[in-house]
All heavy atoms as a GROMACS GRO file, in nm:
protein
  605
    1ALA      N    1   0.812  -1.559   0.675
    1ALA     CA    2   0.733  -1.653   0.597
    1ALA      C    3   0.585  -1.621   0.615
    1ALA      O    4   0.510  -1.624   0.516
    1ALA     CB    5   0.762  -1.793   0.638
    2ASN      N    6   0.536  -1.588   0.742
    2ASN     CA    7   0.396  -1.550   0.757
    2ASN      C    8   0.367  -1.420   0.682
    2ASN      O    9   0.258  -1.410   0.627
    2ASN     CB   10   0.371  -1.527   0.901
    2ASN     CG   11   0.330  -1.659   0.974
    2ASN    OD1   12   0.289  -1.758   0.906
    2ASN    ND2   13   0.344  -1.666   1.106
    3LEU      N   14   0.452  -1.321   0.688
    3LEU     CA   15   0.432  -1.198   0.618
    3LEU      C   16   0.418  -1.221   0.466
    3LEU      O   17   0.330  -1.164   0.394
    3LEU     CB   18   0.538  -1.098   0.650
    3LEU     CG   19   0.525  -0.964   0.583
    3LEU    CD1   20   0.392  -0.897   0.623
    3LEU    CD2   21   0.645  -0.872   0.619
    4ALA      N   22   0.507  -1.304   0.411
    4ALA     CA   23   0.501  -1.335   0.269
    4ALA      C   24   0.369  -1.397   0.231
    4ALA      O   25   0.314  -1.365   0.126
    4ALA     CB   26   0.624  -1.424   0.227
    5LYS      N   27   0.320  -1.487   0.310
    5LYS     CA   28   0.190  -1.549   0.287
    5LYS      C   29   0.080  -1.446   0.281
    5LYS      O   30  -0.010  -1.447   0.198
    5LYS     CB   31   0.153  -1.657   0.393
    5LYS     CG   32   0.241  -1.778   0.374
    5LYS     CD   33   0.198  -1.879   0.489
    5LYS     CE   34   0.284  -1.997   0.493
    5LYS     NZ   35   0.247  -2.089   0.606
    6ARG      N   36   0.085  -1.354   0.375
    6ARG     CA   37  -0.026  -1.251   0.376
    6ARG      C   38  -0.008  -1.150   0.258
    6ARG      O   39  -0.107  -1.114   0.210
    6ARG     CB   40  -0.012  -1.179   0.513
    6ARG     CG   41  -0.065  -1.268   0.624
    6ARG     CD   42  -0.052  -1.214   0.762
    6ARG     NE   43  -0.094  -1.297   0.871
    6ARG     CZ   44  -0.105  -1.428   0.888
    6ARG    NH1   45  -0.074  -1.510   0.795
    6ARG    NH2   46  -0.152  -1.480   1.003
    7LEU      N   47   0.116  -1.120   0.226
    7LEU     CA   48   0.138  -1.037   0.103
    7LEU      C   49   0.085  -1.110  -0.018
    7LEU      O   50   0.040  -1.055  -0.114
    7LEU     CB   51   0.278  -0.988   0.095
    7LEU     CG   52   0.311  -0.882   0.204
    7LEU    CD1   53   0.469  -0.864   0.208
    7LEU    CD2   54   0.237  -0.752   0.175
    8ASP      N   55   0.112  -1.243  -0.025
    8ASP     CA   56   0.060  -1.323  -0.140
    8ASP      C   57  -0.093  -1.308  -0.149
    8ASP      O   58  -0.142  -1.288  -0.260
    8ASP     CB   59   0.100  -1.473  -0.123
    8ASP     CG   60   0.249  -1.498  -0.144
    8ASP    OD1   61   0.324  -1.410  -0.209
    8ASP    OD2   62   0.297  -1.604  -0.103
    9TRP      N   63  -0.149  -1.323  -0.033
    9TRP     CA   64  -0.304  -1.314  -0.036
    9TRP      C   65  -0.346  -1.177  -0.075
    9TRP      O   66  -0.433  -1.159  -0.163
    9TRP     CB   67  -0.354  -1.341   0.109
    9TRP     CG   68  -0.504  -1.322   0.123
    9TRP    CD1   69  -0.601  -1.409   0.087
    9TRP    CD2   70  -0.567  -1.204   0.158
    9TRP    NE1   71  -0.724  -1.353   0.106
    9TRP    CE2   72  -0.701  -1.223   0.148
    9TRP    CE3   73  -0.520  -1.071   0.201
    9TRP    CZ2   74  -0.797  -1.126   0.185
    9TRP    CZ3   75  -0.615  -0.976   0.232
    9TRP    CH2   76  -0.753  -1.004   0.226
   10LEU      N   77  -0.278  -1.072  -0.019
   10LEU     CA   78  -0.318  -0.932  -0.053
   10LEU      C   79  -0.296  -0.906  -0.200
   10LEU      O   80  -0.377  -0.845  -0.274
   10LEU     CB   81  -0.238  -0.842   0.028
   10LEU     CG   82  -0.261  -0.690   0.001
   10LEU    CD1   83  -0.409  -0.651   0.025
   10LEU    CD2   84  -0.162  -0.606   0.090
   11ASN      N   85  -0.183  -0.951  -0.259
   11ASN     CA   86  -0.152  -0.931  -0.398
   11ASN      C   87  -0.260  -0.991  -0.486
   11ASN      O   88  -0.312  -0.940  -0.584
   11ASN     CB   89  -0.021  -0.997  -0.428
   11ASN     CG   90   0.032  -0.947  -0.561
   11ASN    OD1   91   0.060  -0.826  -0.571
   11ASN    ND2   92   0.054  -1.034  -0.656
   12GLN      N   93  -0.308  -1.112  -0.446
   12GLN     CA   94  -0.409  -1.189  -0.522
   12GLN      C   95  -0.549  -1.113  -0.505
   12GLN      O   96  -0.621  -1.090  -0.593
   12GLN     CB   97  -0.427  -1.331  -0.481
   12GLN     CG   98  -0.520  -1.407  -0.554
   12GLN     CD   99  -0.541  -1.552  -0.512
   12GLN    OE1  100  -0.452  -1.601  -0.438
   12GLN    NE2  101  -0.644  -1.618  -0.549
   13GLU      N  102  -0.575  -1.067  -0.382
   13GLU     CA  103  -0.701  -0.995  -0.355
   13GLU      C  104  -0.708  -0.871  -0.434
   13GLU      O  105  -0.817  -0.842  -0.479
   13GLU     CB  106  -0.707  -0.973  -0.208
   13GLU     CG  107  -0.834  -0.919  -0.163
   13GLU     CD  108  -0.952  -1.023  -0.173
   13GLU    OE1  109  -0.930  -1.143  -0.167
   13GLU    OE2  110  -1.069  -0.976  -0.173
   14LEU      N  111  -0.605  -0.796  -0.441
   14LEU     CA  112  -0.604  -0.670  -0.521
   14LEU      C  113  -0.626  -0.701  -0.665
   14LEU      O  114  -0.705  -0.630  -0.728
   14LEU     CB  115  -0.475  -0.594  -0.494
   14LEU     CG  116  -0.461  -0.523  -0.367
   14LEU    CD1  117  -0.318  -0.474  -0.345
   14LEU    CD2  118  -0.559  -0.410  -0.358
   15GLY      N  119  -0.563  -0.812  -0.718
   15GLY     CA  120  -0.593  -0.847  -0.855
   15GLY      C  121  -0.598  -0.730  -0.946
   15GLY      O  122  -0.506  -0.652  -0.963
   16ASP      N  123  -0.718  -0.718  -1.012
   16ASP     CA  124  -0.738  -0.610  -1.112
   16ASP      C  125  -0.816  -0.491  -1.048
   16ASP      O  126  -0.862  -0.408  -1.115
   16ASP     CB  127  -0.815  -0.665  -1.233
   16ASP     CG  128  -0.948  -0.717  -1.199
   16ASP    OD1  129  -0.980  -0.730  -1.079
   16ASP    OD2  130  -1.017  -0.754  -1.295
   17LYS      N  131  -0.825  -0.494  -0.912
   17LYS     CA  132  -0.895  -0.385  -0.844
   17LYS      C  133  -0.794  -0.270  -0.815
   17LYS      O  134  -0.677  -0.298  -0.781
   17LYS     CB  135  -0.961  -0.429  -0.712
   17LYS     CG  136  -1.058  -0.537  -0.722
   17LYS     CD  137  -1.131  -0.571  -0.591
   17LYS     CE  138  -1.031  -0.642  -0.498
   17LYS     NZ  139  -1.096  -0.691  -0.379
   18ALA      N  140  -0.843  -0.148  -0.822
   18ALA     CA  141  -0.755  -0.037  -0.792
   18ALA      C  142  -0.734  -0.023  -0.637
   18ALA      O  143  -0.623   0.021  -0.595
   18ALA     CB  144  -0.822   0.092  -0.846
   19TYR      N  145  -0.838  -0.055  -0.561
   19TYR     CA  146  -0.829  -0.049  -0.416
   19TYR      C  147  -0.879  -0.172  -0.349
   19TYR      O  148  -0.938  -0.252  -0.416
   19TYR     CB  149  -0.906   0.082  -0.374
   19TYR     CG  150  -0.854   0.207  -0.430
   19TYR    CD1  151  -0.923   0.274  -0.534
   19TYR    CD2  152  -0.736   0.259  -0.389
   19TYR    CE1  153  -0.872   0.379  -0.595
   19TYR    CE2  154  -0.678   0.372  -0.445
   19TYR     CZ  155  -0.755   0.438  -0.546
   19TYR     OH  156  -0.695   0.549  -0.605
   20LEU      N  157  -0.854  -0.188  -0.226
   20LEU     CA  158  -0.883  -0.310  -0.154
   20LEU      C  159  -1.031  -0.350  -0.171
   20LEU      O  160  -1.058  -0.469  -0.184
   20LEU     CB  161  -0.846  -0.291  -0.004
   20LEU     CG  162  -0.850  -0.416   0.080
   20LEU    CD1  163  -0.758  -0.525   0.017
   20LEU    CD2  164  -0.812  -0.385   0.216
   21MET      N  165  -1.122  -0.259  -0.157
   21MET     CA  166  -1.266  -0.297  -0.166
   21MET      C  167  -1.323  -0.261  -0.305
   21MET      O  168  -1.440  -0.265  -0.320
   21MET     CB  169  -1.344  -0.220  -0.058
   21MET     CG  170  -1.299  -0.243   0.083
   21MET     SD  171  -1.300  -0.415   0.129
   21MET     CE  172  -1.473  -0.445   0.143
   22GLY      N  173  -1.238  -0.236  -0.398
   22GLY     CA  174  -1.279  -0.188  -0.529
   22GLY      C  175  -1.273  -0.044  -0.542
   22GLY      O  176  -1.190   0.011  -0.620
   23ASP      N  177  -1.354   0.026  -0.477
   23ASP     CA  178  -1.355   0.172  -0.471
   23ASP      C  179  -1.276   0.213  -0.348
   23ASP      O  180  -1.264   0.140  -0.246
   23ASP     CB  181  -1.495   0.229  -0.454
   23ASP     CG  182  -1.580   0.199  -0.578
   23ASP    OD1  183  -1.527   0.211  -0.688
   23ASP    OD2  184  -1.704   0.180  -0.564
   24PHE      N  185  -1.223   0.332  -0.349
   24PHE     CA  186  -1.142   0.388  -0.241
   24PHE      C  187  -1.224   0.390  -0.117
   24PHE      O  188  -1.339   0.431  -0.114
   24PHE     CB  189  -1.090   0.522  -0.272
   24PHE     CG  190  -0.991   0.579  -0.176
   24PHE    CD1  191  -0.858   0.541  -0.177
   24PHE    CD2  192  -1.031   0.672  -0.081
   24PHE    CE1  193  -0.767   0.584  -0.092
   24PHE    CE2  194  -0.937   0.722   0.009
   24PHE     CZ  195  -0.806   0.674   0.005
   25SER      N  196  -1.165   0.337  -0.011
   25SER     CA  197  -1.243   0.332   0.124
   25SER      C  198  -1.143   0.366   0.234
   25SER      O  199  -1.021   0.379   0.220
   25SER     CB  200  -1.311   0.198   0.148
   25SER     OG  201  -1.212   0.099   0.172
   26VAL      N  202  -1.200   0.371   0.356
   26VAL     CA  203  -1.114   0.398   0.481
   26VAL      C  204  -1.012   0.281   0.492
   26VAL      O  205  -0.903   0.315   0.554
   26VAL     CB  206  -1.204   0.410   0.600
   26VAL    CG1  207  -1.269   0.275   0.637
   26VAL    CG2  208  -1.129   0.473   0.716
   27ALA      N  209  -1.030   0.175   0.437
   27ALA     CA  210  -0.933   0.064   0.456
   27ALA      C  211  -0.803   0.096   0.373
   27ALA      O  212  -0.694   0.053   0.422
   27ALA     CB  213  -0.987  -0.073   0.402
   28ASP      N  214  -0.807   0.165   0.269
   28ASP     CA  215  -0.691   0.195   0.184
   28ASP      C  216  -0.584   0.280   0.246
   28ASP      O  217  -0.465   0.244   0.240
   28ASP     CB  218  -0.738   0.245   0.051
   28ASP     CG  219  -0.824   0.147  -0.023
   28ASP    OD1  220  -0.779   0.032  -0.050
   28ASP    OD2  221  -0.947   0.181  -0.054
   29PRO      N  222  -0.623   0.390   0.311
   29PRO     CA  223  -0.513   0.466   0.375
   29PRO      C  224  -0.447   0.392   0.489
   29PRO      O  225  -0.321   0.398   0.512
   29PRO     CB  226  -0.579   0.594   0.428
   29PRO     CG  227  -0.708   0.607   0.358
   29PRO     CD  228  -0.745   0.460   0.308
   30TYR      N  229  -0.527   0.309   0.562
   30TYR     CA  230  -0.470   0.233   0.675
   30TYR      C  231  -0.378   0.128   0.615
   30TYR      O  232  -0.264   0.104   0.664
   30TYR     CB  233  -0.584   0.170   0.753
   30TYR     CG  234  -0.531   0.093   0.872
   30TYR    CD1  235  -0.483   0.163   0.984
   30TYR    CD2  236  -0.529  -0.042   0.879
   30TYR    CE1  237  -0.432   0.105   1.096
   30TYR    CE2  238  -0.480  -0.106   0.991
   30TYR     CZ  239  -0.430  -0.034   1.098
   30TYR     OH  240  -0.383  -0.102   1.206
   31LEU      N  241  -0.418   0.056   0.508
   31LEU     CA  242  -0.332  -0.045   0.452
   31LEU      C  243  -0.205   0.024   0.393
   31LEU      O  244  -0.100  -0.032   0.408
   31LEU     CB  245  -0.412  -0.117   0.333
   31LEU     CG  246  -0.331  -0.219   0.258
   31LEU    CD1  247  -0.278  -0.330   0.347
   31LEU    CD2  248  -0.421  -0.278   0.147
   32PHE      N  249  -0.222   0.141   0.332
   32PHE     CA  250  -0.105   0.207   0.281
   32PHE      C  251  -0.006   0.238   0.390
   32PHE      O  252   0.116   0.214   0.376
   32PHE     CB  253  -0.148   0.336   0.215
   32PHE     CG  254  -0.031   0.428   0.164
   32PHE    CD1  255   0.026   0.406   0.051
   32PHE    CD2  256   0.017   0.527   0.252
   32PHE    CE1  257   0.135   0.486   0.008
   32PHE    CE2  258   0.118   0.603   0.215
   32PHE     CZ  259   0.180   0.584   0.091
   33THR      N  260  -0.054   0.284   0.504
   33THR     CA  261   0.031   0.310   0.622
   33THR      C  262   0.098   0.193   0.666
   33THR      O  263   0.226   0.190   0.689
   33THR     CB  264  -0.051   0.375   0.732
   33THR    OG1  265  -0.116   0.496   0.684
   33THR    CG2  266   0.034   0.405   0.856
   34CYS      N  267   0.033   0.082   0.684
   34CYS     CA  268   0.097  -0.044   0.731
   34CYS      C  269   0.198  -0.097   0.626
   34CYS      O  270   0.309  -0.129   0.670
   34CYS     CB  271  -0.010  -0.150   0.751
   34CYS     SG  272  -0.124  -0.112   0.889
   35LEU      N  273   0.170  -0.092   0.496
   35LEU     CA  274   0.260  -0.139   0.405
   35LEU      C  275   0.383  -0.044   0.384
   35LEU      O  276   0.493  -0.085   0.360
   35LEU     CB  277   0.191  -0.154   0.269
   35LEU     CG  278   0.091  -0.262   0.253
   35LEU    CD1  279   0.012  -0.256   0.125
   35LEU    CD2  280   0.153  -0.401   0.268
   36ASN      N  281   0.360   0.082   0.413
   36ASN     CA  282   0.470   0.181   0.406
   36ASN      C  283   0.573   0.155   0.508
   36ASN      O  284   0.690   0.194   0.496
   36ASN     CB  285   0.410   0.324   0.414
   36ASN     CG  286   0.509   0.428   0.356
   36ASN    OD1  287   0.564   0.405   0.253
   36ASN    ND2  288   0.524   0.539   0.420
   37TRP      N  289   0.542   0.091   0.618
   37TRP     CA  290   0.635   0.055   0.722
   37TRP      C  291   0.744  -0.034   0.669
   37TRP      O  292   0.857  -0.038   0.721
   37TRP     CB  293   0.566  -0.011   0.842
   37TRP     CG  294   0.483   0.081   0.917
   37TRP    CD1  295   0.479   0.218   0.921
   37TRP    CD2  296   0.365   0.042   1.001
   37TRP    NE1  297   0.381   0.267   0.999
   37TRP    CE2  298   0.305   0.161   1.052
   37TRP    CE3  299   0.314  -0.080   1.038
   37TRP    CZ2  300   0.195   0.160   1.134
   37TRP    CZ3  301   0.202  -0.086   1.122
   37TRP    CH2  302   0.149   0.034   1.170
   38ALA      N  303   0.719  -0.099   0.564
   38ALA     CA  304   0.825  -0.192   0.502
   38ALA      C  305   0.952  -0.110   0.471
   38ALA      O  306   1.062  -0.157   0.484
   38ALA     CB  307   0.772  -0.260   0.372
   39ASN      N  308   0.933   0.013   0.431
   39ASN     CA  309   1.043   0.104   0.395
   39ASN      C  310   1.137   0.126   0.520
   39ASN      O  311   1.255   0.125   0.506
   39ASN     CB  312   0.996   0.241   0.348
   39ASN     CG  313   0.924   0.232   0.218
   39ASN    OD1  314   0.950   0.145   0.135
   39ASN    ND2  315   0.828   0.318   0.208
   40TYR      N  316   1.077   0.131   0.637
   40TYR     CA  317   1.157   0.162   0.754
   40TYR      C  318   1.224   0.037   0.809
   40TYR      O  319   1.304   0.039   0.899
   40TYR     CB  320   1.066   0.225   0.863
   40TYR     CG  321   1.007   0.352   0.809
   40TYR    CD1  322   0.877   0.361   0.767
   40TYR    CD2  323   1.091   0.463   0.798
   40TYR    CE1  324   0.831   0.480   0.708
   40TYR    CE2  325   1.041   0.585   0.746
   40TYR     CZ  326   0.910   0.590   0.700
   40TYR     OH  327   0.860   0.708   0.649
   41HIS      N  328   1.182  -0.081   0.760
   41HIS     CA  329   1.241  -0.202   0.795
   41HIS      C  330   1.323  -0.264   0.687
   41HIS      O  331   1.360  -0.386   0.687
   41HIS     CB  332   1.135  -0.307   0.845
   41HIS     CG  333   1.065  -0.257   0.964
   41HIS    ND1  334   1.122  -0.266   1.088
   41HIS    CD2  335   0.940  -0.200   0.979
   41HIS    CE1  336   1.033  -0.218   1.180
   41HIS    NE2  337   0.925  -0.179   1.112
   42GLN      N  338   1.361  -0.183   0.587
   42GLN     CA  339   1.441  -0.218   0.470
   42GLN      C  340   1.391  -0.348   0.404
   42GLN      O  341   1.462  -0.439   0.367
   42GLN     CB  342   1.590  -0.239   0.512
   42GLN     CG  343   1.662  -0.112   0.555
   42GLN     CD  344   1.634  -0.071   0.695
   42GLN    OE1  345   1.632  -0.147   0.787
   42GLN    NE2  346   1.610   0.059   0.711
   43ARG      N  347   1.259  -0.349   0.386
   43ARG     CA  348   1.190  -0.461   0.317
   43ARG      C  349   1.138  -0.408   0.186
   43ARG      O  350   1.091  -0.294   0.178
   43ARG     CB  351   1.082  -0.514   0.398
   43ARG     CG  352   1.117  -0.576   0.529
   43ARG     CD  353   1.193  -0.703   0.519
   43ARG     NE  354   1.221  -0.762   0.645
   43ARG     CZ  355   1.340  -0.796   0.687
   43ARG    NH1  356   1.442  -0.778   0.607
   43ARG    NH2  357   1.359  -0.840   0.805
   44THR      N  358   1.143  -0.491   0.087
   44THR     CA  359   1.089  -0.446  -0.047
   44THR      C  360   0.961  -0.525  -0.070
   44THR      O  361   0.949  -0.639  -0.027
   44THR     CB  362   1.194  -0.471  -0.155
   44THR    OG1  363   1.135  -0.432  -0.281
   44THR    CG2  364   1.228  -0.622  -0.170
   45LEU      N  365   0.873  -0.461  -0.143
   45LEU     CA  366   0.745  -0.520  -0.180
   45LEU      C  367   0.745  -0.556  -0.332
   45LEU      O  368   0.637  -0.599  -0.379
   45LEU     CB  369   0.629  -0.428  -0.143
   45LEU     CG  370   0.620  -0.383   0.003
   45LEU    CD1  371   0.511  -0.278   0.009
   45LEU    CD2  372   0.584  -0.501   0.083
   46GLU      N  373   0.856  -0.542  -0.399
   46GLU     CA  374   0.860  -0.554  -0.545
   46GLU      C  375   0.816  -0.694  -0.596
   46GLU      O  376   0.772  -0.701  -0.708
   46GLU     CB  377   0.996  -0.522  -0.593
   46GLU     CG  378   1.104  -0.614  -0.562
   46GLU     CD  379   1.245  -0.576  -0.600
   46GLU    OE1  380   1.264  -0.450  -0.622
   46GLU    OE2  381   1.328  -0.658  -0.613
   47SER      N  382   0.815  -0.789  -0.516
   47SER     CA  383   0.772  -0.926  -0.560
   47SER      C  384   0.619  -0.932  -0.576
   47SER      O  385   0.568  -1.016  -0.637
   47SER     CB  386   0.814  -1.034  -0.456
   47SER     OG  387   0.949  -1.041  -0.447
   48TRP      N  388   0.549  -0.837  -0.514
   48TRP     CA  389   0.404  -0.829  -0.519
   48TRP      C  390   0.355  -0.713  -0.605
   48TRP      O  391   0.332  -0.602  -0.553
   48TRP     CB  392   0.351  -0.822  -0.375
   48TRP     CG  393   0.391  -0.946  -0.298
   48TRP    CD1  394   0.327  -1.064  -0.294
   48TRP    CD2  395   0.500  -0.960  -0.208
   48TRP    NE1  396   0.394  -1.153  -0.212
   48TRP    CE2  397   0.504  -1.085  -0.149
   48TRP    CE3  398   0.600  -0.870  -0.163
   48TRP    CZ2  399   0.597  -1.133  -0.060
   48TRP    CZ3  400   0.701  -0.916  -0.071
   48TRP    CH2  401   0.696  -1.039  -0.029
   49THR      N  402   0.349  -0.736  -0.734
   49THR     CA  403   0.328  -0.626  -0.824
   49THR      C  404   0.193  -0.551  -0.805
   49THR      O  405   0.190  -0.431  -0.817
   49THR     CB  406   0.332  -0.675  -0.975
   49THR    OG1  407   0.242  -0.783  -0.988
   49THR    CG2  408   0.476  -0.726  -1.000
   50ASN      N  409   0.088  -0.625  -0.764
   50ASN     CA  410  -0.037  -0.559  -0.740
   50ASN      C  411  -0.032  -0.465  -0.615
   50ASN      O  412  -0.098  -0.365  -0.609
   50ASN     CB  413  -0.152  -0.658  -0.724
   50ASN     CG  414  -0.181  -0.738  -0.854
   50ASN    OD1  415  -0.156  -0.688  -0.960
   50ASN    ND2  416  -0.229  -0.858  -0.841
   51VAL      N  417   0.046  -0.512  -0.516
   51VAL     CA  418   0.060  -0.433  -0.391
   51VAL      C  419   0.142  -0.310  -0.426
   51VAL      O  420   0.108  -0.201  -0.378
   51VAL     CB  421   0.132  -0.524  -0.286
   51VAL    CG1  422   0.167  -0.431  -0.164
   51VAL    CG2  423   0.047  -0.637  -0.245
   52VAL      N  424   0.249  -0.327  -0.504
   52VAL     CA  425   0.330  -0.206  -0.548
   52VAL      C  426   0.236  -0.107  -0.627
   52VAL      O  427   0.248   0.010  -0.598
   52VAL     CB  428   0.449  -0.248  -0.626
   52VAL    CG1  429   0.524  -0.130  -0.684
   52VAL    CG2  430   0.547  -0.332  -0.541
   53ALA      N  431   0.161  -0.158  -0.718
   53ALA     CA  432   0.074  -0.068  -0.797
   53ALA      C  433  -0.028   0.001  -0.699
   53ALA      O  434  -0.056   0.123  -0.720
   53ALA     CB  435  -0.007  -0.147  -0.904
   54PHE      N  436  -0.083  -0.070  -0.602
   54PHE     CA  437  -0.175  -0.014  -0.507
   54PHE      C  438  -0.100   0.104  -0.430
   54PHE      O  439  -0.160   0.215  -0.413
   54PHE     CB  440  -0.222  -0.119  -0.406
   54PHE     CG  441  -0.285  -0.064  -0.282
   54PHE    CD1  442  -0.415  -0.026  -0.283
   54PHE    CD2  443  -0.212  -0.050  -0.169
   54PHE    CE1  444  -0.480   0.024  -0.165
   54PHE    CE2  445  -0.269  -0.001  -0.052
   54PHE     CZ  446  -0.407   0.039  -0.054
   55MET      N  447   0.015   0.075  -0.383
   55MET     CA  448   0.098   0.177  -0.305
   55MET      C  449   0.115   0.303  -0.392
   55MET      O  450   0.100   0.414  -0.343
   55MET     CB  451   0.224   0.118  -0.266
   55MET     CG  452   0.217   0.010  -0.152
   55MET     SD  453   0.149   0.068   0.002
   55MET     CE  454   0.291   0.168   0.060
   56GLU      N  455   0.147   0.281  -0.517
   56GLU     CA  456   0.169   0.396  -0.613
   56GLU      C  457   0.040   0.478  -0.628
   56GLU      O  458   0.046   0.601  -0.627
   56GLU     CB  459   0.224   0.345  -0.744
   56GLU     CG  460   0.370   0.294  -0.735
   56GLU     CD  461   0.413   0.226  -0.854
   56GLU    OE1  462   0.339   0.210  -0.958
   56GLU    OE2  463   0.530   0.186  -0.854
   57ARG      N  464  -0.072   0.411  -0.640
   57ARG     CA  465  -0.200   0.481  -0.669
   57ARG      C  466  -0.235   0.559  -0.533
   57ARG      O  467  -0.277   0.674  -0.550
   57ARG     CB  468  -0.316   0.378  -0.687
   57ARG     CG  469  -0.329   0.338  -0.833
   57ARG     CD  470  -0.451   0.262  -0.860
   57ARG     NE  471  -0.452   0.138  -0.790
   57ARG     CZ  472  -0.394   0.022  -0.831
   57ARG    NH1  473  -0.326   0.024  -0.944
   57ARG    NH2  474  -0.404  -0.087  -0.765
   58VAL      N  475  -0.223   0.499  -0.423
   58VAL     CA  476  -0.259   0.570  -0.296
   58VAL      C  477  -0.159   0.686  -0.272
   58VAL      O  478  -0.195   0.797  -0.236
   58VAL     CB  479  -0.266   0.477  -0.172
   58VAL    CG1  480  -0.295   0.553  -0.052
   58VAL    CG2  481  -0.372   0.378  -0.200
   59ARG      N  482  -0.032   0.663  -0.299
   59ARG     CA  483   0.072   0.766  -0.276
   59ARG      C  484   0.047   0.885  -0.371
   59ARG      O  485   0.077   0.995  -0.334
   59ARG     CB  486   0.210   0.711  -0.301
   59ARG     CG  487   0.322   0.807  -0.274
   59ARG     CD  488   0.460   0.743  -0.288
   59ARG     NE  489   0.493   0.657  -0.177
   59ARG     CZ  490   0.503   0.529  -0.182
   59ARG    NH1  491   0.490   0.467  -0.302
   59ARG    NH2  492   0.531   0.458  -0.078
   60ALA      N  493  -0.007   0.862  -0.488
   60ALA     CA  494  -0.034   0.972  -0.584
   60ALA      C  495  -0.154   1.061  -0.541
   60ALA      O  496  -0.170   1.169  -0.597
   60ALA     CB  497  -0.048   0.914  -0.721
   61ARG      N  498  -0.235   1.010  -0.453
   61ARG     CA  499  -0.361   1.092  -0.422
   61ARG      C  500  -0.314   1.216  -0.348
   61ARG      O  501  -0.232   1.218  -0.260
   61ARG     CB  502  -0.451   1.006  -0.327
   61ARG     CG  503  -0.508   0.885  -0.402
   61ARG     CD  504  -0.590   0.798  -0.310
   61ARG     NE  505  -0.710   0.869  -0.268
   61ARG     CZ  506  -0.826   0.875  -0.325
   61ARG    NH1  507  -0.848   0.806  -0.438
   61ARG    NH2  508  -0.929   0.939  -0.282
   62PRO      N  509  -0.378   1.327  -0.387
   62PRO     CA  510  -0.342   1.458  -0.316
   62PRO      C  511  -0.347   1.455  -0.159
   62PRO      O  512  -0.259   1.508  -0.100
   62PRO     CB  513  -0.441   1.554  -0.370
   62PRO     CG  514  -0.481   1.496  -0.501
   62PRO     CD  515  -0.474   1.347  -0.487
   63ALA      N  516  -0.446   1.393  -0.110
   63ALA     CA  517  -0.455   1.384   0.041
   63ALA      C  518  -0.341   1.307   0.097
   63ALA      O  519  -0.290   1.338   0.204
   63ALA     CB  520  -0.590   1.326   0.082
   64THR      N  521  -0.297   1.201   0.028
   64THR     CA  522  -0.184   1.124   0.077
   64THR      C  523  -0.060   1.201   0.075
   64THR      O  524   0.019   1.207   0.167
   64THR     CB  525  -0.163   0.995  -0.007
   64THR    OG1  526  -0.287   0.921   0.002
   64THR    CG2  527  -0.052   0.911   0.053
   65GLN      N  528  -0.038   1.278  -0.044
   65GLN     CA  529   0.074   1.364  -0.053
   65GLN      C  530   0.079   1.471   0.060
   65GLN      O  531   0.178   1.490   0.122
   65GLN     CB  532   0.074   1.438  -0.183
   65GLN     CG  533   0.113   1.345  -0.304
   65GLN     CD  534   0.252   1.304  -0.297
   65GLN    OE1  535   0.340   1.381  -0.298
   65GLN    NE2  536   0.272   1.171  -0.292
   66GLN      N  537  -0.036   1.527   0.092
   66GLN     CA  538  -0.042   1.630   0.198
   66GLN      C  539  -0.016   1.568   0.334
   66GLN      O  540   0.065   1.625   0.406
   66GLN     CB  541  -0.187   1.692   0.196
   66GLN     CG  542  -0.201   1.794   0.302
   66GLN     CD  543  -0.342   1.858   0.310
   66GLN    OE1  544  -0.418   1.836   0.216
   66GLN    NE2  545  -0.366   1.934   0.413
   67ALA      N  546  -0.068   1.453   0.357
   67ALA     CA  547  -0.032   1.390   0.482
   67ALA      C  548   0.112   1.350   0.503
   67ALA      O  549   0.166   1.370   0.612
   67ALA     CB  550  -0.127   1.265   0.502
   68LEU      N  551   0.173   1.300   0.396
   68LEU     CA  552   0.306   1.265   0.402
   68LEU      C  553   0.401   1.391   0.425
   68LEU      O  554   0.492   1.386   0.502
   68LEU     CB  555   0.356   1.187   0.278
   68LEU     CG  556   0.289   1.047   0.253
   68LEU    CD1  557   0.322   0.999   0.114
   68LEU    CD2  558   0.344   0.949   0.361
   69LYS      N  559   0.355   1.499   0.365
   69LYS     CA  560   0.432   1.624   0.380
   69LYS      C  561   0.418   1.674   0.527
   69LYS      O  562   0.516   1.708   0.583
   69LYS     CB  563   0.385   1.732   0.282
   69LYS     CG  564   0.435   1.706   0.144
   69LYS     CD  565   0.380   1.812   0.045
   69LYS     CE  566   0.417   1.776  -0.098
   69LYS     NZ  567   0.355   1.863  -0.198
   70GLU      N  568   0.296   1.670   0.579
   70GLU     CA  569   0.272   1.718   0.716
   70GLU      C  570   0.346   1.628   0.822
   70GLU      O  571   0.376   1.678   0.918
   70GLU     CB  572   0.124   1.720   0.737
   70GLU     CG  573   0.049   1.834   0.667
   70GLU     CD  574  -0.095   1.834   0.682
   70GLU    OE1  575  -0.152   1.759   0.768
   70GLU    OE2  576  -0.168   1.913   0.621
   71GLU      N  577   0.363   1.497   0.782
   71GLU     CA  578   0.434   1.414   0.880
   71GLU      C  579   0.581   1.422   0.858
   71GLU      O  580   0.656   1.347   0.927
   71GLU     CB  581   0.379   1.268   0.857
   71GLU     CG  582   0.236   1.248   0.900
   71GLU     CD  583   0.221   1.258   1.049
   71GLU    OE1  584   0.314   1.220   1.121
   71GLU    OE2  585   0.114   1.304   1.092
   72GLY      N  586   0.626   1.496   0.755
   72GLY     CA  587   0.769   1.506   0.732
   72GLY      C  588   0.829   1.382   0.667
   72GLY      O  589   0.945   1.357   0.679
   73LEU      N  590   0.743   1.302   0.595
   73LEU     CA  591   0.791   1.185   0.534
   73LEU      C  592   0.826   1.201   0.392
   73LEU      O  593   0.896   1.112   0.332
   73LEU     CB  594   0.678   1.078   0.544
   73LEU     CG  595   0.638   1.043   0.684
   73LEU    CD1  596   0.524   0.948   0.691
   73LEU    CD2  597   0.758   0.982   0.759
   74ILE      N  598   0.801   1.315   0.336
   74ILE     CA  599   0.851   1.348   0.202
   74ILE      C  600   0.888   1.500   0.203
   74ILE      O  601   0.842   1.573   0.280
   74ILE     CB  602   0.749   1.326   0.084
   74ILE    CG1  603   0.616   1.396   0.101
   74ILE    CG2  604   0.730   1.176   0.069
   74ILE    CD1  605   0.526   1.387  -0.014
   0.00000   0.00000   0.00000
């Protein structure tokens, strides 16, 4: 229940912004990493459409792709 409240807040905060602070910042890769842990706990984020869109944007960045490959995550 606490996690859902925080994801509700995050979903609203992202709103029409591409990234947490508007422009890409150091907060975004960290947030991506934390949210990506949901996969390992068999949790879905699909109820939070802005969060899902954020994850897709960050995942598509070349540096993210490289990091995920180097970590053996893709």
